[in-house]
C-alpha positions in Angstrom: 93.1 90.4 89.6 93.1 94.1 89.0 93.6 95.5 85.5 97.1 96.3 84.5 96.4 100.1 84.6 95.6 99.8 88.3 98.9 98.0 89.1 102.2 99.7 89.7 105.1 99.6 87.3 108.6 99.1 88.7 109.5 102.8 88.5 106.2 103.9 90.2 106.7 101.2 92.8 110.2 102.5 93.8 109.0 106.1 93.9 105.9 105.5 96.0 107.6 102.9 98.3 110.1 105.6 99.4 107.5 108.4 99.6 104.5 106.6 101.1 103.3 106.4 104.7 103.4 103.0 106.4 100.5 101.5 108.3 100.9 98.2 110.1 98.6 95.3 110.5 98.8 91.7 111.9 99.2 90.1 108.4 100.6 92.9 106.3 102.1 96.4 106.2 100.6 98.9 103.8 102.5 101.8 102.2 100.0 104.5 101.2 100.4 107.6 99.1 97.6 109.8 97.9 96.9 109.7 94.1 94.0 110.7 91.8 93.4 107.1 90.8 93.8 103.6 92.3 97.1 101.8 92.0 97.9 98.6 94.0 100.9 96.3 94.4 101.2 93.2 96.6 104.6 92.0 97.7 104.9 88.4 99.0 108.4 87.3 99.9 109.7 83.8 100.5 109.2 84.5 104.3 105.4 84.2 103.6 105.9 80.7 102.0 108.7 78.9 100.2 106.2 77.7 97.7 105.2 80.0 94.8 101.7 78.5 94.7 101.0 79.7 98.3 102.6 83.2 97.6 100.5 83.6 94.5 97.4 82.6 96.3 97.9 85.3 99.0 98.6 87.8 96.2 95.4 86.9 94.3 93.4 87.1 97.5 94.6 90.6 98.3 94.0 91.8 94.7 90.5 90.4 94.9 89.7 92.0 98.2 90.9 95.4 97.0 88.9 95.0 93.8 85.7 94.4 95.7 86.6 97.3 98.1 87.2 99.6 95.1 83.9 98.7 93.6 82.1 99.3 96.9 83.7 102.5 98.1 85.5 104.0 95.1 88.9 104.0 96.7 91.8 106.1 95.3 95.5 106.3 96.1 98.5 104.1 95.9 98.6 101.0 98.1 101.6 98.7 98.4 100.8 95.6 100.5 103.9 94.0 102.1 102.7 90.6 103.3 104.0 89.2 106.6 105.0 85.6 107.4 101.7 84.4 108.8 99.5 85.7 106.0 99.2 82.4 104.1 97.5 80.8 107.1 94.8 83.5 107.5 91.4 82.4 106.2 90.0 84.5 103.4 87.1 85.9 105.4 89.4 87.1 108.2 91.9 88.5 105.7 89.0 90.4 104.0 87.9 91.9 107.3 91.4 92.9 108.2 92.0 94.6 104.8 88.7 96.4 105.0 89.3 97.7 108.5 92.9 98.6 107.5 91.8 100.6 104.5 89.1 102.4 106.5 91.8 103.4 109.0 94.0 104.7 106.3 91.2 106.7 104.7 90.4 108.3 108.0 94.0 109.3 108.8 94.7 110.7 105.4 
């Protein structure tokens, strides 16, 4: 899990959600906005899974992957991950690879 200072508050979420640029992937959509520090939010709706345990597992996986990515590459910006319906069935290794490729793409385009 990321520290609280690196997660978005509700007001920040609403502001960046409307201002950010969207990038699509197979398992998620990322809303990105440039910022001087890292802030991340993960949204898992009931379309991902009707069970809270599964939604929380997906959320924890994304936070963990982003934390490792931050430690390795020193990423900055605001990232809001909107998980898609099939995300709970994706193995951790494939999800990690997909997030890393996706973040590299975002960094190149921005």
